[in-house]
DRENNU-401824 format. One line per 5 residues: number of its first residue (from 1); their letters; for each residue x, z, y of C-alpha. Coordinates in steps of 0.2 Angstrom, whole numbers, plus 2048, in hexadecimal, padded with zeros to 3 digits. Example, Ala and Ser with C-alpha at 12.3 -4.5 7.8 and 13.67 -1.06 7.14 Angstrom:
1 = as = 83E/827/7EA ~ 844/824/7FB;
***
This chain:
1 = mtehe = DF4/1B8/383 ~ E03/1B0/37E ~ E04/1A5/371 ~ E0C/1AE/366 ~ E02/1BC/369;
6 = stitd = DF4/1B2/364 ~ DFC/1AE/355 ~ E00/1C0/350 ~ DEC/1C4/352 ~ DE7/1B5/347;
11 = gglgp = DE7/1BB/336 ~ DEF/1AD/332 ~ E01/1AA/325 ~ E0B/1AC/336 ~ E19/1A1/339;
16 = mergt = E22/19A/329 ~ E34/19A/333 ~ E43/1A0/328 ~ E48/1B2/327 ~ E32/1B7/324;
21 = tqrla = E2B/1BF/316 ~ E1F/1B1/314 ~ E2B/1A4/314 ~ E34/1AD/309 ~ E26/1B4/2FE;
26 = arqrm = E23/1A0/2FB ~ E33/19D/2F6 ~ E32/1AA/2EA ~ E21/1A4/2E1 ~ E25/193/2E1;
31 = wvqsw = E37/19A/2D8 ~ E2A/1A1/2CD ~ E1F/196/2C9 ~ E2B/18A/2C7 ~ E31/192/2B8;
36 = tvlcv = E24/195/2B1 ~ E20/182/2AE ~ E31/181/2A8 ~ E2D/18F/29A ~ E1E/184/292;
41 = laalw = E27/174/294 ~ E35/17D/288 ~ E28/186/27F ~ E1E/172/27B ~ E2F/16C/279;
46 = alagi = E37/17D/26E ~ E23/179/263 ~ E22/164/263 ~ E35/16A/25A ~ E2D/174/24C;
51 = agwig = E21/169/24A ~ E2D/15A/244 ~ E36/166/239 ~ E26/16A/232 ~ E22/15B/22F;
56 = gveds = E33/157/229 ~ E3B/14E/236 ~ E4C/14B/235 ~ E58/158/242 ~ E49/15C/249;
61 = wafas = E4E/16F/248 ~ E5D/16B/255 ~ E51/165/261 ~ E46/177/25B ~ E53/181/25F;
66 = agvvv = E59/17A/26E ~ E46/17C/274 ~ E47/18F/270 ~ E58/191/279 ~ E51/187/288;
71 = lacaa = E41/192/286 ~ E49/1A4/286 ~ E54/1A0/291 ~ E48/198/2A0 ~ E3F/1A7/29A;
76 = warrs = E4A/1B4/2A0 ~ E4D/1AC/2B0 ~ E3B/1AD/2B0 ~ E39/1C0/2B1 ~ E49/1C0/2BA;
81 = airna = E3E/1B6/2CC ~ E30/1C2/2C7 ~ E3A/1D2/2C4 ~ E44/1D0/2D6 ~ E36/1C5/2DF;
86 = pprhl = E34/1D1/2EF ~ E27/1DF/2EF ~ E12/1D6/2F0 ~ E0C/1E5/2FE ~ E11/1DD/310;
***
């Protein structure tokens, strides 16, 4: 049995070489996770701006509106990343 055959029958993730399905799936998961983190940060930014606006802080409406715009863009990009993901039944 060669080394290549033993890795095939091992049942692990397999090689993470260029063009393999494992590498493509890992890259896609990384994109979805990074867009999710950006969505959470933008939501916190918008909530902080809204809380300041309610509290009467000057010009906080500008921060709140910018946070909402960034949140909308990040949510759209996250949705696109999930929709363009390869099928999970490899």
